N, C-alpha and C positions, 0 to 999 in steps of 0.2 A: 379216573378219566388220563387218557393216556393223548397224546398229539402224537400226528405223522411228521417224520422229518421236513417235508413239504409247509406244513402249518406251524412249525416251528421257524419254518428261515423266514415265512412270509412276517410272519409275527415280529420276527427280529429287524428284518427291512425293513415295515413299520415304523419302530420303533426309534431306528436308526434315522427316519424321514423327520420326524418327528424333532429329533432333537437336533439334527442342523438346521430344521426351521426353526427351534428356539433359542439356538444360537445364534443365530442370521437376525431375530428379532431382536435380539439382546443386544447385538454391536450395533446394530441400526439406528437401534433407540436411544443406544448413548453418543452415538454420533450427531443423531437430531438435535441430542441436547445443547451438545458442545456447539454447533453449528446456531442454533438460537441462542445460545450465548453470545458467541461472537455475532451474531443480528445485533443483541440489543445492546453491547459494549460498543458497535460501530454508530449504531445513531445516538451515543451518547457524546461521542466522540466528533459527531457531526452536529448534535443541538449545541453541542461548548463553543466549534466552532463558528457555528451561523451566531452565537450571541453574542461572540465577539466583532465579528461585520458588523453587527447592529449598533455595538457602542463607538466603534470607530465611523460608523454612518451618521451617528449624532455628532461629533465631532467635526466630520465633513460640512454639516451642515450650518452649525456655530461657526463655522469659518467662513462659508460663501455667503452666510445673513450679514455679519460684521456691524460697523455704526454706519457706512457710508454703503450699504448696498442699495443698487436701484430697486424698483419695486418688483419687476420682474425677477432679480434672484433672491430677495426676500421671502417672494411666496414660492420657489423652488426649495430652498433652505425651509418655509414649514413643511411641505411634502416630504421631505425625505426626511424630517423628525419625527413627523406621524407615523410614516411605514416603520420605521424602525423600532418605533415603540409600539406600533401592533406586531410587527414579527415576533418582538420579546414574548409577548403575552399571547401570543395565536396558539391554538391548541394541533394537536396531530395533525389533525382533520385536514384543514385549514393552514396548515403551516406551508406546504409548498406552492399554492398561490400567492402568499404576502410576500413571501422571500421574492417570488419572482418579480415581483410588484417593484420592491425595493431595491433587487438586481438592476432592473431599466432604469429605475431613478438612478441609482450610482452611475450607471453608463452615459447619463445625460449631463452629468458634471464634467464642467471642463477641468480638469484635474491643473493644467499648465495654470491657473489663477491660483492652486491652493499649495501650502509651503512644502518643500522639497522630505521633512518628515515625515509631514501629515500623508503624501504621496505613497513613500516608503511603507509607512503602517499599513493603507488603504491595501497596497500590494501583495503586503504579507498575509492580512485577513483575508482576500479573496483567493491566494495560493493555499490557505491553510481549509477553506470550504470548498476549493476545489479537490484536493485531497481526502479530507474528509469522507466526500461523498462520492468517490471511487472505492473506499474504502467498504462505505454502507452497502452501493449496489452491487459489489463483489459479495460480500455475505448476505445480501438477500438473493441471487441469484445461486448460488450454492445450496441454500438453503431450498430453494423452492426445488429446485431439480432433484431433489431428494423426497421431500416432503409430500411432489403431487406423482411419485409412482404409483402405480396402482398399487402392487402389494404392499407399500406403507399402507395408503388410504383404505387399504380394504383390512388391515389389523391394526388400523386408528395407531401408529406408531408414535406420531407426533402427539399424542394426547391433544391436550384443552389449548394449548398454546396458540395463540394468531398468528396465521400466517404475516410476516415480514411483507413491507410492499417497498419499491424504489423510489428514491426522489431526487426527482430531475429538476435544475435550476439552470438559469440561463447564465452566459459568461460575460464578462466584459467584452465587447468586440475591439477597442481602443485600447492605447498603450497603459499603462496602469503604472508606468515611472519615466522618468528622463532617461534612465539607462539604455531607454531600446527595448528593454525585455517587453513581454507584454506576458496578462496572465494565462492568456490561452494559449502561448506557446513555450511554455515552463516546459522542462522536460523529467517526465516523472518515471524514476529508472527502479528496476526490480533488479536487490541482490540476493546471493546465495552465499551464506557462510557455512563451509562445506567440511565435514569433520568426515575423517576414514576411521579405521577400529582402533587407532593407535590417538586419537583425538590431535591428529594435525588436521590444519585447516589449510585449503587450497587457496592461496595468492599468485596471481597472474602479476609479472613482470611488465611496464610498459613505460609509453613516452608521447608525450606531444609530438605528434610529426611535423610540427615548425620548429620545436625544441629536441631535436633527438636527443643532444646531449647529456639531457636530463631525464632519470630514470623514477620509476614510484612501485609501488604495488599495492594492489587493489583487490578485491571479492570479485568474483565471478558475477557478472550481470550487465545490463544496457537497458536502455530505452522500452518503454513500453507502446508497444503500436497504436492508431487509434480503433476501438472497440477491441483491445484485447486487456483481460484482466491480469492483473499483477503477479498471479501463480501460473497464467499461462506463459504470461513475457518472461520470469525467472525459468522455467523447463526450456524454454526454448533458448535462450542466452545462454543457458549449462551446456547445450546441446554443439551449439553454434563455437562456443570459446572453449570446450572440452572432450567435447565428442559423447558425454555419458547423456544418457536420456532417464529421467524422471518421473517421476510419478508424481503432479502436482497435490496429491492428497496426503504426500509423505512428508511436503514441505509444513514447516512450522514457524508462526507467527502470519502478520511481520513482528517481526520482535524489536525492531528499531525503525528511525526517521531519522532522517539527516537531512538538514539545506545547505548547498553548495553552490556557492557561485565562483566560476572559473575559466581560464582561457583554453579552448580547443581548435586545435584545427583551423585556427586565424576566426574562429567564433568566439564569444560571450555566450557562456550554457549557465543557467541556472535550473538546478538540479534537486527534486525532490526524492532521496533516494530512500527505500522500501527493503528491510534486510528481512530474508526469510533463514531458517534454518535447517540443515537438512543433513543428517548420516548417509552414508556409502562404503560400502568397500573401497579400499586406496586402489586408485589404476592411473595409469601413464597419459595424462590427455594429448591431444593431436591436434591439431592448426586445419583439417581437414575441413569443416564445415564454416569457417571461419569468413565472414563477409572482407568485403576490401579495405575497410576504413580497422576493422581488428586484426587483418594480414600487418597492415603499416605501423600498428600502434602498439602489438601485443608480442614483446619479446622475448619471454621466458614463462616459467611457472617454477612454484615450488611448496612441496608440501611443510607447514608450517609449525614450528610448534611456538610457544608463548615468549622463550627463550630468541628462540630463531627472530621474530619478528622485534624483540628490541635489540637484537644483535644488525638488522635491517637499517631501522630506524636512526641507530649508532654511527650506520656507515656512509649517514648521509644519505641514504635513497627511504625518503620517506613513504612511511603505510599507510592507507587509508582505509575505512575510517582512523580518525586517529585514540590510541592509546587501547588499538584492536587487542593486544596482550593481555590485558586488564579487564577482555569484554566476553573473552574466549569461555570465562567456567557458566557464564550467564548462557552466552549462546549453543556449548554443549548440551547444557542442561533441559534445553529448551526443545534440541534436535532429538533430543532420548524421551525426549515424556511424550504425550498423547493429546495433550491440550493444547491450545495458540496461549501463549501468555497475552497480557497487555501490551499494545506498543508504545516506547517510548523515547523521545527526544536522544540523540547521541551528538558529538562534534566532529 
């Protein structure tokens, strides 16, 4: 039996389409698997942060009860302790409701009656919950965005993995520390450790507009806008500060988390910094898209090796984060990989 040229062409075309669909399905299934792993890890981090807050809440309850508390405060302490116990034992289905009740109870506490050390511990616990929740909801959104596409559902590429769910929790509306910083005004920052083909990383040189004589170096990045995801903020800041457009899907991480309190432009800022890794071809950054404050505070840039970073530190111009020269290998490996590593704390 012989086939005509047209038949052979049609069969080849069909085979090519089947192969293309197979490759797409394989790639999408692998990506979904990574997204599900990321969602699971983000929930574990959120669960740990909530558990730590419950422990702090129990300490707050013991502090406000005290040996000379009035009946009203004693009852408040009893309810707070009971909610903390329930939050630790609650299952996933009722966890959100219980945690929101605990949030409301904590908001009702007059922190002016607490020791400064306990106030600081409470502020830190609530800040960690805030960041962990953002991590988790970002992971859930990315997973659902891919999992709910029609071709993905038709081909059952998500397998039997359950759909992840968002976790919403109320936040303290009153200051959590006597420093004037409020938990709901903590600045969340998305940063990018950007590498070129020679494993050099891009650093920006800047200063505080109030003290222009003191210069320092830092990775590209800036504050996350309300309602904006960490990845979206990272690529936006990268474009604003350098002119380079990146795909959020190409970012790896967050790989690091850093907490910093510092003065800037006359304000005291507490920043929760989350670092992504990204690899790109070398380019010359430009300032055309920078905001007014970025134009005032960014004075230069440099593609740096680990040795360059050491030299900058020794010259008296501090590089942030600290010991970046020792961290570059880890970030470069993440930037070249296909999976998001587990986030860890740095200085």
